[in-house]
C-alpha positions in Angstrom: 20.8 -5.1 -30.5 18.4 -6.2 -27.6 19.8 -6.4 -24.1 20.5 -10.0 -22.9 17.7 -11.6 -21.0 18.2 -12.2 -17.3 16.2 -14.4 -14.9 16.4 -15.5 -11.3 16.2 -19.1 -10.1 16.3 -20.6 -6.6 17.9 -24.0 -6.2 18.3 -26.0 -3.1 21.8 -27.1 -2.1 20.9 -30.8 -2.7 19.9 -29.9 -6.3 22.6 -27.5 -7.1 25.2 -29.9 -8.6 22.6 -31.3 -11.0 21.5 -27.7 -12.0 25.1 -26.8 -12.8 25.5 -30.0 -14.9 22.3 -29.2 -16.9 23.5 -25.6 -17.4 26.7 -26.8 -18.8 24.9 -29.3 -21.0 22.8 -26.6 -22.5 25.4 -23.8 -22.8 28.8 -25.5 -23.1 31.9 -25.8 -21.0 32.0 -23.6 -17.9 34.7 -21.4 -16.4 34.4 -20.5 -12.7 35.3 -17.4 -10.8 34.5 -16.6 -7.2 33.5 -12.9 -7.0 32.0 -10.6 -4.4 28.6 -11.1 -6.1 28.9 -14.9 -5.8 30.2 -17.9 -7.8 30.2 -16.8 -11.5 29.9 -19.5 -14.1 30.6 -18.5 -17.7 29.5 -20.9 -20.5 31.1 -21.4 -23.9 28.1 -19.8 -25.6 28.2 -16.6 -23.5 25.6 -17.5 -20.9 26.5 -16.4 -17.4 25.1 -17.7 -14.1 26.0 -16.0 -10.8 25.3 -18.3 -7.8 24.8 -16.6 -4.5 24.7 -18.5 -1.1 21.5 -17.9 0.9 23.5 -16.7 3.9 27.1 -15.7 4.9 29.7 -18.3 5.8 30.0 -17.0 9.3 32.8 -19.4 10.2 30.8 -22.4 8.9 32.0 -23.0 5.4 30.6 -25.7 3.2 32.7 -28.8 2.5 33.6 -30.2 -0.9 36.5 -30.5 -3.4 35.2 -27.7 -5.7 33.4 -24.4 -5.4 30.0 -25.8 -6.5 30.1 -28.6 -3.9 31.1 -26.1 -1.2 28.3 -23.8 -2.1 25.8 -26.6 -2.1 27.0 -27.8 1.3 26.8 -24.2 2.7 23.2 -23.9 1.5 22.3 -27.2 3.0 23.2 -26.1 6.5 20.3 -25.6 9.0 20.4 -21.8 9.6 17.5 -20.0 11.3 16.0 -17.0 9.5 13.4 -14.4 10.7 11.3 -13.5 7.6 9.3 -10.3 7.4 7.2 -10.2 4.2 4.8 -7.3 4.0 2.8 -5.4 1.4 -0.2 -3.1 1.5 -2.6 -6.0 1.3 -1.1 -8.2 3.9 1.8 -9.7 5.7 3.6 -12.9 6.8 6.2 -13.1 9.6 7.9 -16.4 10.2 10.9 -18.2 11.5 12.3 -20.5 8.8 15.0 -23.2 8.8 15.9 -25.8 6.3 13.2 -24.5 3.9 10.5 -25.2 6.4 8.3 -22.7 8.3 8.8 -23.3 12.1 6.4 -20.7 13.3 4.5 -17.9 11.5 1.7 -15.4 11.5 -0.1 -14.4 8.3 -2.8 -11.8 7.9 -4.4 -9.0 5.9 -4.4 -5.3 6.6 -5.8 -2.8 4.1 -3.8 0.2 3.1 -5.5 2.4 0.4 -3.8 3.0 -2.9 -2.6 6.4 -4.0 -5.1 8.8 -5.6 -4.6 11.4 -8.3 -7.3 13.7 -6.8 -6.2 17.1 -5.6 -7.1 19.6 -3.0 -8.4 19.0 0.5 -9.7 15.6 -0.3 -6.2 14.5 -1.4 -4.7 15.7 1.8 -7.3 13.9 3.9 -6.8 10.8 1.9 -3.0 11.0 2.3 -3.4 11.3 6.1 -5.7 8.3 6.2 -3.4 6.2 4.0 -0.4 7.2 6.2 -2.3 6.2 9.3 -3.2 2.8 7.8 0.4 2.2 6.8 1.6 3.1 10.3 -0.9 0.7 11.8 0.2 -2.0 9.4 3.8 -1.5 10.3 3.2 -1.6 14.1 1.0 -4.6 13.9 3.5 -6.6 11.8 6.4 -5.7 14.1 4.4 -6.8 17.1 3.7 -10.2 15.5 7.3 -10.6 14.4 8.6 -9.8 17.9 6.3 -12.5 19.4 7.2 -15.1 16.8 10.9 -14.4 16.8 11.1 -14.5 20.6 10.2 -18.2 20.7 13.0 -19.3 18.4 16.7 -18.6 17.7 17.0 -16.2 14.9 20.4 -15.8 13.1 19.4 -13.6 10.1 16.6 -11.3 9.0 15.0 -11.6 5.6 12.8 -8.7 4.4 10.5 -9.1 1.5 7.5 -7.7 -0.4 7.4 -3.9 -0.2 10.9 -2.7 0.6 9.9 0.5 2.3 7.3 -1.2 4.5 9.6 -4.1 5.4 12.3 -1.7 6.4 9.9 0.3 8.5 8.8 -2.9 10.3 12.4 -3.9 11.1 13.1 -0.4 12.4 10.3 -0.6 15.0 11.5 -0.4 18.6 9.8 -3.7 19.5 12.4 -5.4 17.2 15.4 -3.5 18.5 17.0 -6.6 19.9 17.3 -8.0 16.3 18.8 -4.8 14.8 22.3 -6.2 14.8 21.5 -9.3 12.8 22.7 -9.6 9.2 20.1 -9.0 6.5 19.7 -11.6 3.7 19.0 -10.6 0.1 15.6 -8.9 -0.3 12.9 -11.2 -1.5 10.5 -9.9 -4.1 7.1 -11.6 -3.4 3.5 -10.7 -4.1 0.9 -10.3 -1.3 2.2 -12.7 1.4 -0.5 -15.4 1.7 0.2 -18.8 3.2 1.2 -20.3 -0.1 3.6 -17.4 -0.8 5.2 -17.9 2.6 5.7 -21.6 2.0 7.4 -20.8 -1.3 9.5 -18.0 0.3 10.7 -20.4 3.0 12.1 -22.6 0.4 13.7 -19.8 -1.6 15.3 -18.2 1.5 17.2 -21.4 2.1 18.2 -21.9 -1.5 21.0 -20.7 -3.7 19.9 -17.6 -5.6 21.0 -17.8 -9.3 21.0 -14.9 -11.7 21.2 -16.2 -15.2 22.0 -14.0 -18.2 21.3 -15.6 -21.5 23.7 -15.2 -24.4 23.0 -12.4 -26.9 
């Protein structure tokens, strides 16, 4: 029997109640359970949706008479997020709030791909690649420090290449932000301007993992 299909959706707080209504209309009556992973909705046909808030409550819970309403309210709060999206082909750093980019820097910086060649050439290539990656990390961290310093940043949001993003956030120039909570990692392609705009919306939305019925 094939494994059940899963997919991820990002839904704004304002649209969340409507999304839940449509999920129920498609899959049947829902049962709710608040878990460590998020608000779990189980439908009559076996479909499951796990709804995760974009950020912690941090003493500012959402309002509403039910769990979905409270989650929607929480997601609609204006929190400030420092985003670091980086891949070998480029980067975007930004301060995001309410799904909008308040300030950003986007650019390209080439890091060579791995090679299967052996011997001395491979060693020289590996050193060059490592130097390029180091230069990318340092440059992105410098841009992030400059952008973040001009705004209030409550959370950090890494994305793109997990290793590179973590290296950027570990740079000394970003030490003052080391104690901030990290939001869920955002899987994005090369961070161009259009990708950053979409990421800003997703970072301020409820992340929903849907597992279809078998």
